[in-house]
C-alpha positions in Angstrom: 114.1 101.5 101.7 111.1 101.6 99.8 111.2 104.8 99.1 115.0 104.2 96.9 112.2 100.8 95.3 114.2 98.5 97.6 110.8 96.8 99.1 112.4 93.3 99.5 114.3 95.1 102.2 111.9 97.0 103.5 109.4 94.3 104.0 112.3 92.2 105.8 112.8 95.2 108.0 109.1 95.1 109.3 109.7 90.9 110.2 112.9 92.1 112.1 111.3 94.7 113.8 108.4 92.2 114.8 111.5 89.9 116.3 112.7 92.6 118.5 109.1 93.8 119.7 109.1 90.2 121.5 112.8 90.6 122.9 112.2 94.2 124.2 110.0 93.2 127.0 112.0 89.8 128.3 115.4 92.1 128.3 113.9 94.9 130.0 112.6 92.0 132.9 115.8 90.2 132.6 118.3 93.4 133.5 115.4 94.4 136.0 115.7 98.3 133.5 111.1 98.5 133.5 110.0 101.5 133.6 106.8 103.7 132.6 108.9 105.6 130.1 110.0 102.2 128.4 105.9 101.3 128.3 105.6 104.6 126.4 108.5 104.6 124.3 108.0 101.1 123.8 104.3 102.5 122.3 106.0 104.9 120.1 108.3 102.2 118.5 105.0 99.5 117.9 103.2 102.9 116.1 106.6 103.8 113.8 106.7 100.4 112.9 103.8 98.7 112.6 101.7 101.6 111.8 103.7 104.3 109.5 105.9 102.0 108.2 103.7 99.6 106.9 101.8 102.3 105.3 104.1 103.6 103.5 105.3 101.1 102.0 102.5 99.6 100.9 101.9 103.5 99.2 105.6 103.2 97.3 104.8 99.8 96.7 101.1 100.3 94.8 99.2 103.2 95.8 100.7 106.4 94.2 98.6 106.1 91.6 95.4 105.7 92.7 95.7 109.3 94.0 93.1 110.1 97.0 92.5 106.3 97.4 95.8 105.4 98.0 96.4 107.9 100.5 93.2 107.4 102.5 93.9 103.5 102.5 97.3 104.4 104.0 95.7 106.8 106.0 93.0 104.0 107.2 96.0 102.2 107.8 98.0 104.1 110.4 94.5 105.6 112.5 93.7 102.1 113.0 97.5 101.2 114.2 96.9 104.0 116.9 93.7 103.4 117.7 95.0 99.6 118.1 97.7 100.6 120.2 96.2 103.2 122.2 93.5 101.1 122.7 95.8 98.1 124.0 97.4 100.6 126.6 93.8 101.2 128.9 93.4 97.5 128.7 96.2 96.1 129.9 95.4 94.5 133.7 91.8 94.0 132.7 91.6 92.4 129.1 91.3 88.3 128.9 94.8 87.7 127.8 94.2 84.7 126.2 92.7 87.1 123.3 93.6 90.0 121.6 90.6 92.4 120.9 90.9 93.5 117.4 94.2 92.4 115.1 97.5 92.9 116.9 99.8 95.5 114.7 102.0 94.0 114.4 99.9 90.8 112.3 98.6 93.4 110.1 101.9 95.3 109.6 102.6 91.1 108.8 99.8 91.1 106.3 100.9 94.3 104.5 104.9 93.2 104.2 104.2 90.0 102.9 102.3 90.7 100.6 105.3 93.0 99.1 107.6 90.8 99.9 106.0 87.9 98.2 104.8 90.5 95.3 108.5 91.2 94.7 109.6 87.9 95.1 107.4 86.2 92.4 107.9 89.6 90.2 104.3 91.0 90.5 104.6 94.5 90.4 101.8 96.3 93.4 101.0 99.2 90.4 99.4 96.5 88.3 97.6 95.4 91.3 97.0 98.7 92.9 93.2 98.4 94.1 94.1 95.0 95.8 97.4 96.5 97.3 94.9 99.5 98.9 91.8 96.7 99.8 94.4 94.8 101.6 95.3 97.8 103.6 92.7 99.9 104.2 90.9 96.0 106.1 94.4 95.2 107.7 94.0 98.4 109.5 90.3 98.1 110.5 90.4 95.0 111.8 93.2 96.4 113.7 89.7 98.3 115.5 87.5 95.7 115.5 86.4 93.9 118.4 87.4 90.5 116.7 89.2 88.0 118.9 92.0 86.7 118.5 94.2 83.7 119.8 96.7 85.7 121.7 98.7 82.4 122.9 99.7 83.8 126.0 98.6 81.0 127.7 100.4 78.7 126.5 103.4 77.7 128.6 106.7 77.9 127.7 108.3 77.5 130.6 107.4 73.7 131.3 109.3 71.0 130.1 109.3 71.0 126.0 108.6 67.8 124.3 110.6 65.9 121.3 108.3 65.9 119.3 108.1 69.9 119.9 111.1 70.1 119.2 110.7 68.4 115.5 107.9 70.5 114.7 109.6 73.8 115.5 112.7 72.5 112.9 110.0 71.3 110.4 108.7 75.5 110.7 112.0 76.5 110.2 112.5 74.3 107.1 109.4 75.4 105.2 109.7 78.9 106.8 112.8 78.7 104.7 111.9 77.0 101.5 109.6 80.1 100.4 110.0 82.7 103.5 107.8 85.6 101.8 105.3 83.3 100.3 105.0 81.4 104.0 104.7 84.2 105.9 101.9 86.1 104.4 99.8 83.0 104.0 100.0 82.6 107.9 99.3 86.1 108.9 96.3 86.4 106.1 94.8 83.0 107.6 95.6 84.9 111.2 93.8 87.6 110.0 90.8 85.7 109.1 90.7 83.7 111.8 89.4 86.7 113.6 86.0 87.3 112.7 85.7 83.0 112.1 85.8 82.9 115.4 83.7 85.4 116.9 81.0 84.2 114.1 81.4 81.1 115.7 81.4 81.8 119.4 77.9 84.0 119.3 74.4 83.3 118.8 73.6 86.5 117.2 76.2 89.0 115.8 75.2 92.6 117.0 77.6 95.6 116.2 79.5 95.4 119.5 80.9 91.9 117.7 82.5 93.7 115.0 82.8 97.5 116.3 82.2 99.9 119.2 82.2 100.1 122.9 82.1 96.4 124.1 81.1 94.9 127.5 85.0 94.9 128.5 84.9 98.7 127.3 81.7 99.8 129.3 83.2 98.1 132.7 86.5 100.0 132.5 84.9 103.3 132.2 82.5 102.6 134.9 85.5 101.3 137.2 87.6 104.0 136.7 84.6 106.5 136.7 83.5 105.0 140.3 87.2 105.9 141.2 85.8 109.9 141.5 83.6 111.3 142.6 81.5 115.2 141.9 84.5 117.1 142.0 86.5 114.9 140.0 88.8 114.3 143.1 89.7 110.0 143.1 88.1 108.8 146.5 90.8 106.0 147.1 92.9 109.0 147.6 
């Protein structure tokens, strides 16, 4: 769609992919069709939907005339999404489920696609703001490989009794989104992207390099626990 100049349709498709990304795991559990193949295929689908697609949309929208700067910003985003997904897969089962380490790829895709969608709705040409498009796209990619902590909201009990007030709030949210979907969604996800650095800086006494990027203590502990299972010959001690 973006290659044909239909940027609104392209951006909406990415948001639709986010909805399906939230449903695929639940459908697999309900139908009892979980598998290792499905997990790997899901990662590949995430890479296409939230890595390659947003970068291509942003590039076609406002970075084609930037030359090397344009494709470099798009590449940084794609590489960040790939590294983010790879790191997430290696930390399944050991990471704190309350937080994401780095901006999740669907949220990063929402920032980029939401920006394109909002600009299209308000008749803002991407080529008039090409450097803004490049900076937002590149920063979204860098936030994915950062160590900033983002709330995952997985600690919320979705199976408990839902208060009547909560139902009213949900209805209100739908009404607000329906009034100006592109503007509301891009604002929400930009605020979420900014919340990561703010939460990280507020929870540490002294900010170090590993609080921003690089290997964290959790990564080191994971590597140590993995290597401790193997002897000097590379054989698994547990086996």
